C-alpha positions as CSV (number, residue, x, y, z in Angstrom):
1,X,100.9,106.4,152.6
2,X,98.7,107.0,149.6
3,X,98.2,104.0,147.4
4,X,97.9,104.5,143.7
5,X,95.6,102.1,141.8
6,X,97.3,100.7,138.7
7,X,95.4,99.8,135.5
8,X,95.8,96.1,136.2
9,X,93.9,96.4,139.5
10,X,96.9,96.3,141.8
11,X,98.1,99.2,144.0
12,X,101.4,100.9,144.5
13,X,102.6,103.3,147.2
14,X,102.9,106.9,145.8
15,X,106.2,107.7,147.5
16,X,109.2,105.4,147.4
17,X,113.0,105.2,147.7
18,X,115.2,105.4,144.7
19,X,118.6,103.6,144.9
20,X,120.5,104.7,141.8
21,X,124.2,105.1,142.4
22,X,124.1,103.6,145.9
23,X,126.7,100.9,145.9
24,X,125.7,97.3,146.6
25,X,127.9,97.3,149.7
26,X,126.0,100.2,151.2
27,X,122.4,99.9,149.8
28,X,121.2,97.3,152.4
29,X,121.8,99.7,155.3
30,X,120.1,102.6,153.4
31,X,117.0,100.5,152.4
32,X,116.6,99.1,156.0
33,X,116.6,102.7,157.4
34,X,114.0,103.7,154.8
35,X,111.8,100.7,155.6
36,X,112.1,101.5,159.3
37,X,110.9,105.1,158.6
38,X,107.9,103.8,156.8
39,X,108.8,103.8,153.1
40,X,106.8,101.1,151.3
41,X,108.3,101.2,147.8
42,X,111.9,100.4,146.8
43,X,113.1,101.1,143.3
44,X,116.2,99.4,141.8
45,X,117.4,98.1,138.4
46,X,119.8,95.6,136.9
47,X,121.9,98.6,135.7
48,X,122.3,99.9,139.3
49,X,124.3,96.8,140.2
50,X,122.8,96.8,143.7
51,X,120.0,94.3,143.5
52,X,121.7,91.9,145.9
53,X,122.0,94.5,148.6
54,X,118.4,95.7,148.1
55,X,117.1,92.1,148.3
56,X,119.1,91.5,151.5
57,X,117.5,94.6,153.1
58,X,114.0,93.6,152.0
59,X,114.0,90.0,153.4
60,X,110.8,89.6,155.4
61,X,109.4,92.9,154.2
62,X,106.2,93.3,152.2
63,X,107.3,96.6,150.7
64,X,106.6,97.1,146.9
65,X,109.7,96.2,144.9
66,X,110.6,97.5,141.4
67,X,113.4,96.5,139.2
68,X,114.2,97.0,135.5
69,X,115.4,95.4,132.3
70,X,118.5,96.9,130.9
71,X,119.1,97.9,127.3
72,X,121.3,95.0,126.3
73,X,118.7,92.4,127.3
74,X,115.6,93.4,125.3
75,X,115.8,90.1,123.4
76,X,116.6,88.1,126.6
77,X,114.1,89.5,129.1
78,X,113.2,86.2,130.8
79,X,116.8,85.3,131.6
80,X,117.5,88.9,132.7
81,X,114.5,88.8,135.1
82,X,115.6,85.4,136.4
83,X,119.0,86.9,137.2
84,X,117.5,89.9,139.0
85,X,115.2,87.6,141.0
86,X,118.1,85.5,142.1
87,X,120.1,88.5,143.2
88,X,117.1,90.0,145.0
89,X,116.3,86.6,146.6
90,X,112.6,86.7,145.6
91,X,110.3,84.6,143.4
92,X,108.7,87.6,141.9
93,X,108.9,91.4,141.9
94,X,105.9,93.8,142.2
95,X,106.8,95.8,139.1
96,X,109.2,95.1,136.2
97,X,110.0,97.9,133.8
98,X,111.8,98.2,130.5
99,X,114.5,100.7,131.5
100,X,114.8,102.6,128.1
101,X,113.1,102.0,124.8
102,X,116.3,102.2,122.7
103,X,114.4,102.8,119.5
104,X,117.6,102.5,117.4
105,X,117.8,98.8,118.4
106,X,114.2,98.1,117.4
107,X,113.6,95.5,120.0
108,X,111.5,97.2,122.7
109,X,108.2,95.8,121.3
110,X,109.6,92.3,121.6
111,X,110.8,93.1,125.1
112,X,107.3,94.2,126.0
113,X,105.8,91.0,124.6
114,X,108.2,89.1,126.9
115,X,107.2,91.2,129.9
116,X,103.6,90.4,129.3
117,X,104.5,86.7,129.3
118,X,106.6,87.1,132.5
119,X,103.6,88.8,134.2
120,X,101.3,85.9,133.1
121,X,103.9,83.4,134.5
122,X,103.8,85.2,137.9
123,X,107.5,86.3,137.9
124,X,106.3,90.0,138.1
125,X,103.0,91.1,139.4
126,X,102.8,94.3,137.3
127,X,104.7,95.5,134.2
128,X,105.6,98.9,133.0
129,X,108.1,101.0,131.2
130,X,110.6,103.8,131.9
131,X,111.6,106.7,129.7
132,X,109.1,105.7,127.0
133,X,107.7,108.5,124.8
134,X,104.0,108.3,123.7
135,X,104.9,106.9,120.3
136,X,106.8,104.0,122.0
137,X,103.9,103.2,124.2
138,X,101.6,103.3,121.2
139,X,103.8,100.8,119.5
140,X,103.9,98.3,122.4
141,X,100.1,98.5,122.9
142,X,99.6,98.0,119.2
143,X,101.8,95.0,119.3
144,X,100.4,93.3,122.4
145,X,97.1,95.0,123.4
146,X,98.6,95.5,126.8
147,X,99.1,99.0,128.3
148,X,101.9,99.6,130.8
149,X,100.8,100.2,134.4
150,X,103.6,102.8,134.9
151,X,105.9,105.0,132.9
152,X,108.9,106.1,135.0
153,X,110.3,109.3,133.5
154,X,112.5,112.2,134.3
155,X,110.2,114.8,135.9
156,X,110.9,117.7,138.2
157,X,109.8,121.4,138.4
158,X,112.2,122.5,135.7
159,X,111.1,119.6,133.3
160,X,107.4,118.9,134.0
161,X,106.6,116.7,131.1
162,X,103.0,118.0,130.8
163,X,102.3,116.4,127.4
164,X,103.5,113.0,128.7
165,X,101.5,113.3,131.9
166,X,98.4,114.1,129.9
167,X,99.0,111.1,127.6
168,X,99.5,108.9,130.6
169,X,96.3,110.1,132.3
170,X,94.3,109.5,129.1
171,X,95.6,105.9,129.0
172,X,95.4,105.0,132.6
173,X,99.1,105.0,133.2
174,X,100.7,106.1,136.4
175,X,103.4,108.7,135.9
176,X,106.4,108.1,138.2
177,X,109.1,110.8,138.6
178,X,112.8,110.0,138.6
179,X,115.3,112.7,139.5
180,X,112.3,114.4,141.2
181,X,114.6,117.0,142.9
182,X,116.3,117.8,139.6
183,X,119.5,116.4,141.1
184,X,119.2,119.1,143.8
185,X,121.5,122.1,143.3
186,X,120.0,125.2,141.9
187,X,116.4,124.0,141.9
188,X,116.4,123.7,145.7
189,X,117.6,127.3,145.9
190,X,115.0,128.7,143.5
191,X,113.1,131.6,145.0
192,X,109.8,129.9,144.5
193,X,110.9,126.8,146.3
194,X,112.7,128.7,149.1
195,X,109.6,130.9,149.6
196,X,107.3,127.9,150.1
197,X,109.9,126.2,152.4
198,X,110.1,129.3,154.5
199,X,106.3,129.7,154.6
200,X,105.7,126.1,155.8
201,X,108.9,125.8,157.9
202,X,110.1,122.9,155.8
203,X,113.1,121.9,153.7
204,X,113.3,122.7,150.0
205,X,113.4,119.0,149.2
206,X,110.2,118.4,151.1
207,X,108.5,121.2,149.2
208,X,109.5,119.7,145.8
209,X,108.4,116.2,146.8
210,X,105.1,117.6,148.1
211,X,104.7,119.3,144.7
212,X,105.0,116.0,142.9
213,X,102.5,114.4,145.3
214,X,100.0,117.3,144.9
215,X,100.0,116.6,141.2
216,X,99.2,112.9,141.7
217,X,102.6,111.7,140.6
218,X,104.4,108.7,142.1
219,X,107.9,109.9,143.2
220,X,111.1,108.0,144.1
221,X,113.7,110.4,145.4
222,X,117.1,108.9,146.2
223,X,118.7,109.4,149.6
224,X,121.9,107.7,150.7
225,X,121.8,108.6,154.4
226,X,119.3,108.5,157.3
227,X,118.9,112.3,157.5
228,X,117.8,112.7,153.9
229,X,115.6,109.7,154.0
230,X,113.8,111.1,157.0
231,X,113.5,114.5,155.4
232,X,112.0,113.0,152.2
233,X,109.5,110.9,154.1
234,X,108.3,113.9,156.0
235,X,107.0,115.4,152.8
236,X,104.0,113.1,153.1
237,X,102.5,115.4,155.7
238,X,103.2,118.7,153.9
239,X,100.3,120.2,152.0
240,X,101.2,123.0,149.6
241,X,98.6,125.7,148.9
242,X,97.5,126.8,145.5
243,X,99.9,129.8,145.5
244,X,102.9,127.5,146.2
245,X,101.9,125.1,143.5
246,X,101.4,127.8,140.9
247,X,104.8,129.4,141.7
248,X,106.5,126.0,141.2
249,X,104.5,125.2,138.1
250,X,105.9,128.4,136.6
251,X,109.5,126.9,136.7
252,X,108.8,124.6,133.8
253,X,111.5,124.8,131.1
254,X,111.3,122.9,127.8
255,X,115.1,122.7,127.9
256,X,115.2,121.5,131.5
257,X,116.0,117.9,130.7
258,X,119.0,116.6,132.7
259,X,119.2,113.0,131.5
260,X,119.4,111.4,128.1
261,X,116.7,112.0,125.5
262,X,114.8,108.7,125.0
263,X,114.2,109.5,121.3
264,X,117.9,109.3,120.5
265,X,119.5,107.2,123.3
């Protein structure tokens, strides 16, 4: 498992497990299976309502744990993190993210200031953001002098976020891809993806995950069963060639966003 160096000197596994929309009653079994396979990063959030199950699965594990601050708690981040820690059954998480900037609320800079204090207090080892645009990051850095370690954003071959990635690279921020498979469906049946899968004798999902890894992105695909978890993990030993990567790079579409636009949410 490749470890990515964060701008605070800590490291984070490049490939992890996403847990969005996995119910609290089922997520412990899924996470245990993933950890048994060799996954070393688990991503959850207060908004997912499954932190208790994630924490149950991770008891005794040293895997990297991420959770997130939801939109209605920007002015109450310390209490929100305390609630997450209680559900997870841990004293601290490895990474705490502001889930969305919600610029219309005007509180994300204050929320970031709180996260800096929570890191300094030892309740989270690293801090970052999710779905932040460059102007939002500029604002929190101007307000605190602290650059986020990670920005977790929607990113997949049909929405490659090249400008955001360039900004992150220039500022020492790790780009982490959510919805990395584009929610499956037509992307996994695209001729460029299918051609690479046939060439290497691999699944389409493995090809797309390997594309993220080849671009130096952290990636957290969700899987709710053992077969898909195993398939995702196997992408670690798939190396795409330049032709494969170029063909998938060509799928980029400025209108390819699936989730909400952070500028207006």
